[in-house]
KOLKEDREN-325369 format. One record per residue: residue in three letters; x, y, z of N, C-alpha, C in turn. Coordinates in pm, whole numbers, padded with zeros to 5 digits, always signed. Each point is the difference from the previous one (the first is absolute). Layout:
ALAXYZXYZXYZ
...
***
This chain:
MET+08356+10036+07194-00029+00138-00036-00111+00054+00088
ASN+00024+00112+00058-00094+00056+00094-00077+00116-00064
ILE-00130-00007+00002-00087+00103-00058+00012+00133+00076
LEU+00051-00005+00123+00012+00123+00078+00115+00089-00048
TYR+00098-00056-00068+00111+00082-00050-00047+00106-00101
PRO-00081-00036-00100-00049+00104-00089-00085+00104+00073
MET-00073-00045+00103-00079+00095+00077+00093+00102+00066
PHE+00112-00048+00055+00095+00094+00058+00060+00090-00108
GLY+00019-00054-00121+00047+00083-00111-00094+00116-00026
MET-00130-00026+00005-00100+00106-00020+00002+00098+00117
ILE+00018-00052+00120+00010+00086+00118+00122+00091-00013
PHE+00112-00056-00044+00123+00078-00017-00019+00108-00108
LEU-00063-00036-00111-00029+00098-00104-00085+00114+00056
SER-00101-00035+00077-00086+00101+00062+00081+00090+00092
CYS+00092-00057+00074+00086+00077+00090+00086+00098-00080
LEU+00055-00044-00112+00078+00090-00085-00084+00117-00051
VAL-00123-00029-00039-00090+00106-00047-00028+00099+00113
VAL-00020-00049+00121-00023+00089+00115+00122+00088+00023
ILE+00119-00056-00006+00123+00078+00019+00012+00107-00108
ILE-00026-00037-00125+00007+00097-00110-00104+00110+00019
LEU-00120-00038+00042-00105+00099+00026+00043+00097+00110
TYR+00051-00054+00111+00045+00085+00110+00110+00095-00046
ALA+00097-00053-00073+00110+00084-00048-00051+00112-00090
SER-00093-00034-00089-00054+00102-00091-00082+00103+00077
ARG-00075-00044+00100-00080+00094+00079+00088+00091+00085
ILE+00107-00056+00055+00091+00084+00079+00059+00109-00087
MET+00040-00036-00123+00054+00101-00092-00107+00104-00034
ALA-00124-00043-00021-00107+00093-00033-00029+00093+00118
ILE-00003-00054+00120-00024+00081+00119+00112+00101+00018
TYR+00123-00045-00019+00114+00090+00011-00010+00113-00101
SER-00040-00032-00123-00014+00103-00104-00107+00101+00036
VAL-00113-00048+00051-00109+00090+00038+00045+00091+00114
LYS+00064-00055+00100+00047+00079+00114+00107+00099-00043
ARG+00091-00043-00088+00110+00087-00047-00055+00119-00076
LEU-00109-00021-00073-00060+00108-00078-00098+00083+00083
GLY-00006-00027+00129-00087+00077+00088-00145-00042-00005
GLY-00025-00119-00051-00138-00048-00013-00055-00050+00132
ASN-00128-00016+00001-00072-00046+00119-00035-00147-00017
LEU+00050-00084+00089-00028-00144-00008-00145-00033+00030
GLU-00073+00092+00061-00142-00024+00028-00080-00017-00128
ALA+00056+00046-00113-00067-00019-00129-00006-00147-00037
ALA+00080-00082+00067+00004-00144-00028-00095-00078+00091
ARG-00089+00069+00066-00092-00067+00092-00080-00108-00070
HIS-00041+00024-00124-00074-00098-00080+00090-00042-00117
ALA+00044-00124+00004+00098-00048-00096-00046+00017-00145
ASP-00129-00022-00027-00048+00010-00138+00019+00141-00056
GLU-00018+00100+00082+00018+00139-00045+00148+00031-00019
PHE+00083-00048+00089+00143+00031-00003+00072-00079-00109
ARG-00043-00124-00023+00067-00087-00096+00002+00060-00140
SER-00106+00072-00037-00005+00058-00135+00108+00106-00020
LYS+00058+00050+00107+00106+00100-00010+00138-00062-00014
PHE+00009-00131+00022+00128-00069-00014+00038-00011-00148
PRO+00129-00002-00027+00042-00033-00138-00040-00144-00033
LYS-00016-00029-00128-00046-00134-00042+00080-00114+00061
PRO+00134+00006+00002+00073-00115+00058-00039-00030+00145
LEU-00030+00101+00079-00042-00024+00138-00141-00058+00004
ARG-00084+00040-00093-00136-00057-00006+00006-00146-00042
TYR+00094-00035-00089+00016-00139-00041+00032-00088+00121
ILE+00087+00051+00087+00039-00075+00119-00122-00021+00090
THR-00077+00107+00020-00119-00008+00085-00102-00097-00059
ASP-00019+00006-00131-00094-00092-00065+00044-00144+00019
ASN+00131-00026-00016+00047-00136+00017-00013-00046+00144
TYR+00024+00089+00093-00019-00033+00141-00144-00048+00023
ASN-00095+00071-00056-00140-00041+00014-00025-00135-00066
HIS+00058-00020-00119-00022-00126-00073+00062-00119+00071
ILE+00113+00021+00066+00071-00111+00063-00077-00054+00121
PHE-00100+00077+00045-00081-00046+00113-00143-00033-00042
GLU-00022-00017-00128-00133-00039-00049-00001-00148-00034
GLN+00025-00036-00126-00007-00141-00042+00094-00092+00078
PRO+00119+00044+00038+00086-00092+00075-00060-00051+00131
THR-00099+00068+00055-00063-00053+00121-00069-00133-00030
LEU-00056-00014-00119-00059-00128-00040+00110-00105-00018
PHE+00115+00042-00050+00115-00090-00013+00040-00053+00138
TYR+00011+00089+00098+00038-00042+00135-00100-00102+00056
ALA-00127+00030-00015-00104-00091+00051+00009-00135-00071
THR+00022+00002-00129+00008-00125-00078+00120-00082+00044
VAL+00114+00064+00015+00121-00072+00041-00017-00059+00140
ILE-00057+00076+00091-00021-00051+00135-00096-00120-00003
TYR-00105+00011-00079-00095-00111-00013+00071-00125-00054
ILE+00076+00018-00107+00072-00114-00061+00094-00064+00103
PHE+00071+00085+00074+00093-00050+00100-00073-00077+00111
LEU-00105+00060+00052-00073-00063+00110-00068-00131-00042
MET-00044-00007-00124-00064-00121-00050+00101-00107-00039
GLY+00127+00037-00004+00104-00096-00038+00001-00031-00148
HIS-00046+00094-00081-00009-00021-00145+00115+00064-00076
SER+00103+00033+00068+00114+00067-00064+00077-00099-00085
ASP-00019+00007-00131+00075-00085-00091+00087+00090-00089
SER+00079-00061-00085+00095+00078-00080-00072+00098-00093
LEU-00115-00037-00054-00073+00092-00089-00047+00123+00077
GLN-00054-00019+00120-00046+00114+00080+00117+00091+00035
VAL+00114-00058+00034+00117+00081+00035+00049+00078-00122
ILE+00005-00066-00114+00043+00068-00124-00096+00114-00035
LEU-00129-00027+00008-00098+00106-00028+00014+00116+00098
ALA+00024-00032+00126+00017+00105+00101+00124+00084-00030
TRP+00110-00064-00036+00121+00077-00034-00021+00084-00126
PHE-00069-00057-00098-00030+00079-00120-00084+00121+00036
TYR-00098-00020+00089-00084+00112+00044+00087+00111+00058
VAL+00090-00037+00090+00086+00099+00065+00089+00069-00103
GLY+00061-00077-00087+00088+00058-00102-00074+00096-00092
LEU-00118-00041-00043-00079+00086-00089-00047+00126+00072
ARG-00034-00011+00128-00038+00120+00078+00121+00092+00019
ALA+00119-00059+00014+00122+00082+00013+00024+00078-00129
ILE-00017-00066-00114+00016+00069-00128-00106+00109-00014
HIS-00123-00030+00038-00109+00099-00002+00039+00121+00084
THR+00057-00024+00117+00042+00109+00089+00109+00084-00065
ILE+00099-00064-00059+00109+00074-00065-00056+00086-00113
ILE-00088-00057-00080-00059+00076-00110-00078+00119+00054
GLN-00085-00023+00099-00085+00108+00050+00082+00110+00067
MET+00105-00035+00069+00079+00100+00072+00099+00073-00089
THR+00019-00047-00123+00098+00066-00088-00070+00066-00118
PHE-00011-00068-00111-00056+00063-00119-00151-00013-00010
ASN-00061-00087+00079-00145-00013+00016-00077-00012-00132
ASP+00049-00084-00087-00071-00027-00125-00116-00095+00031
VAL-00122+00048-00018-00118-00076+00041-00013-00131-00078
SER+00033+00000-00129-00015-00123-00078+00095-00109+00053
TRP+00121+00036+00037+00092-00097+00059-00047-00040+00139
ARG-00039+00101+00078-00041-00025+00138-00119-00096+00005
ILE-00099+00024-00085-00120-00083+00002+00030-00143-00043
ALA+00097-00016-00089+00038-00135-00042+00053-00080+00119
PHE+00086+00062+00080+00055-00070+00116-00104-00016+00110
PHE-00092+00094+00010-00110-00012+00096-00086-00122-00035
PHE-00037-00013-00128-00083-00113-00042+00074-00133+00014
LEU+00128-00002-00035+00076-00124+00013+00010-00044+00146
SER+00026+00096+00089+00008-00035+00142-00137-00045+00051
GLY-00104+00070-00042-00136-00040+00038-00035-00138-00050
PHE+00048-00034-00121-00024-00133-00055+00064-00107+00088
CYS+00123+00025+00046+00066-00095+00090-00082-00020+00127
LEU-00051+00108+00055-00080-00008+00122-00130-00076-00024
ILE-00064+00027-00113-00125-00070-00033+00025-00150-00015
VAL+00108-00038-00066+00032-00142-00016+00024-00065+00136
MET+00070+00071+00089+00022-00054+00135-00133-00026+00070
ILE-00090+00097-00010-00131-00013+00067-00083-00111-00065
LEU-00003-00004-00133-00077-00103-00069+00053-00140+00031
LYS+00132-00012+00009+00060-00129+00035-00049-00044+00138
GLU-00008+00092+00094-00052-00033+00133-00149-00032-00006
PHE-00072+00072-00082-00144-00025-00015-00024-00141-00052
LEU+00077-00041-00099-00014-00136-00054+00036-00105+00106
PHE+00099+00030+00080+00033-00092+00110-00114-00008+00100
PHE-00060+00114+00027-00112+00011+00093-00120-00083-00048
LEU-00022+00003-00134-00112-00076-00057+00023-00150+00009
GLY+00127-00034+00011+00030-00137+00028+00041-00090-00107
***
Protein backbone atom coordinates (compact mmCIF):
# COMPACT_ATOMS: atom_id res chain seq x y z
CA MET A 1 0.00 0.00 0.00
CA ASN A 2 1.43 3.29 -1.06
CA ILE A 3 0.83 6.41 1.05
CA LEU A 4 1.18 8.54 -2.08
CA TYR A 5 -2.11 7.27 -3.55
CA PRO A 6 -4.28 9.07 -0.97
CA MET A 7 -2.15 12.17 -1.54
CA PHE A 8 -3.01 12.00 -5.22
CA GLY A 9 -6.66 11.54 -4.20
CA MET A 10 -6.47 14.86 -2.35
CA ILE A 11 -4.73 16.46 -5.33
CA PHE A 12 -7.50 15.18 -7.61
CA LEU A 13 -10.19 16.50 -5.26
CA SER A 14 -8.45 19.88 -5.28
CA CYS A 15 -8.38 19.80 -9.08
CA LEU A 16 -12.13 19.14 -9.18
CA VAL A 17 -12.74 22.09 -6.88
CA VAL A 18 -10.61 24.31 -9.15
CA ILE A 19 -12.61 23.19 -12.20
CA ILE A 20 -15.91 23.86 -10.41
CA LEU A 21 -14.64 27.28 -9.30
CA TYR A 22 -13.56 28.18 -12.84
CA ALA A 23 -16.88 27.03 -14.29
CA SER A 24 -18.83 29.04 -11.72
CA ARG A 25 -16.68 32.13 -12.29
CA ILE A 26 -17.04 31.89 -16.06
CA MET A 27 -20.83 31.79 -15.65
CA ALA A 28 -20.69 34.77 -13.26
CA ILE A 29 -18.48 36.77 -15.63
CA TYR A 30 -20.78 35.95 -18.53
CA SER A 31 -23.79 37.12 -16.50
CA VAL A 32 -22.10 40.40 -15.55
CA LYS A 33 -21.05 41.08 -19.15
CA ARG A 34 -24.50 40.10 -20.50
CA LEU A 35 -26.16 42.56 -18.14
CA GLY A 36 -23.81 45.32 -19.25
CA GLY A 37 -21.80 45.26 -16.04
CA ASN A 38 -18.23 46.34 -15.62
CA LEU A 39 -15.77 43.56 -14.77
CA GLU A 40 -13.42 46.14 -13.23
CA ALA A 41 -15.72 45.98 -10.19
CA ALA A 42 -14.14 42.57 -9.55
CA ARG A 43 -10.68 44.05 -9.09
CA HIS A 44 -10.81 43.15 -5.37
CA ALA A 45 -12.29 39.70 -4.89
CA ASP A 46 -13.51 40.38 -1.33
CA GLU A 47 -15.70 43.26 -2.53
CA PHE A 48 -17.02 41.37 -5.56
CA ARG A 49 -17.61 38.05 -3.79
CA SER A 50 -20.34 39.56 -1.59
CA LYS A 51 -22.37 40.20 -4.75
CA PHE A 52 -22.32 36.53 -5.75
CA PRO A 53 -25.31 34.34 -4.95
CA LYS A 54 -24.72 32.06 -1.94
CA PRO A 55 -24.03 28.90 -3.98
CA LEU A 56 -21.14 30.64 -5.77
CA ARG A 57 -19.77 31.91 -2.45
CA TYR A 58 -19.90 28.35 -1.08
CA ILE A 59 -17.69 27.22 -3.97
CA THR A 60 -15.22 30.05 -3.35
CA ASP A 61 -15.12 29.30 0.37
CA ASN A 62 -14.42 25.64 -0.29
CA TYR A 63 -11.71 26.54 -2.78
CA ASN A 64 -10.00 28.52 -0.02
CA HIS A 65 -10.46 25.70 2.50
CA ILE A 66 -9.08 23.03 0.17
CA PHE A 67 -5.76 24.89 0.14
CA GLU A 68 -5.50 25.43 3.90
CA GLN A 69 -5.36 22.34 6.15
CA PRO A 70 -4.64 19.91 3.30
CA THR A 71 -1.21 21.51 2.89
CA LEU A 72 -0.30 19.99 6.26
CA PHE A 73 -1.67 16.67 4.97
CA TYR A 74 0.62 16.87 1.92
CA ALA A 75 3.65 17.64 4.08
CA THR A 76 2.80 14.81 6.47
CA VAL A 77 2.34 12.27 3.68
CA ILE A 78 5.60 13.28 2.02
CA TYR A 79 7.41 13.02 5.35
CA ILE A 80 5.95 9.57 6.04
CA PHE A 81 6.90 8.42 2.54
CA LEU A 82 10.45 9.78 2.69
CA MET A 83 11.04 8.28 6.14
CA GLY A 84 9.77 4.90 4.95
CA HIS A 85 7.11 4.78 7.65
CA SER A 86 4.21 4.05 5.36
CA ASP A 87 2.28 1.26 7.05
CA SER A 88 -1.31 0.11 6.63
CA LEU A 89 -2.59 2.32 9.47
CA GLN A 90 -1.04 5.46 7.94
CA VAL A 91 -2.49 4.59 4.53
CA ILE A 92 -5.94 3.94 6.01
CA LEU A 93 -5.84 7.21 7.95
CA ALA A 94 -4.73 9.06 4.82
CA TRP A 95 -7.59 7.60 2.77
CA PHE A 96 -10.06 8.44 5.53
CA TYR A 97 -8.71 11.99 5.54
CA VAL A 98 -9.28 12.30 1.79
CA GLY A 99 -12.75 10.75 1.96
CA LEU A 100 -13.84 12.96 4.84
CA ARG A 101 -12.50 16.07 3.05
CA ALA A 102 -14.43 15.02 -0.07
CA ILE A 103 -17.64 14.78 1.97
CA HIS A 104 -16.82 18.16 3.55
CA THR A 105 -16.44 19.61 0.05
CA ILE A 106 -19.75 18.16 -1.15
CA ILE A 107 -21.54 19.54 1.90
CA GLN A 108 -19.98 22.99 1.60
CA MET A 109 -20.62 23.30 -2.14
CA THR A 110 -24.25 22.18 -1.91
CA PHE A 111 -26.44 22.74 1.13
CA ASN A 112 -23.59 24.05 3.35
CA ASP A 113 -24.98 22.94 6.69
CA VAL A 114 -22.31 24.09 9.14
CA SER A 115 -23.07 21.47 11.79
CA TRP A 116 -22.54 18.66 9.26
CA ARG A 117 -19.59 20.39 7.66
CA ILE A 118 -17.78 20.93 10.95
CA ALA A 119 -18.29 17.29 11.92
CA PHE A 120 -16.46 16.13 8.79
CA PHE A 121 -13.83 18.84 9.23
CA PHE A 122 -13.07 17.62 12.77
CA LEU A 123 -13.08 13.96 11.76
CA SER A 124 -10.65 14.61 8.91
CA GLY A 125 -8.49 16.74 11.20
CA PHE A 126 -8.50 13.91 13.74
CA CYS A 127 -7.14 11.51 11.10
CA LEU A 128 -4.38 13.99 10.28
CA ILE A 129 -3.51 14.51 13.94
CA VAL A 130 -3.27 10.75 14.52
CA MET A 131 -0.97 10.43 11.49
CA ILE A 132 1.29 13.17 12.87
CA LEU A 133 1.25 11.82 16.44
CA LYS A 134 2.10 8.35 15.16
CA GLU A 135 5.16 9.83 13.44
CA PHE A 136 6.03 11.82 16.55
CA LEU A 137 6.01 8.65 18.65
CA PHE A 138 8.23 6.96 16.08
CA PHE A 139 10.53 9.97 16.20
CA LEU A 140 10.80 9.69 19.99
CA GLY A 141 11.96 6.21 19.47
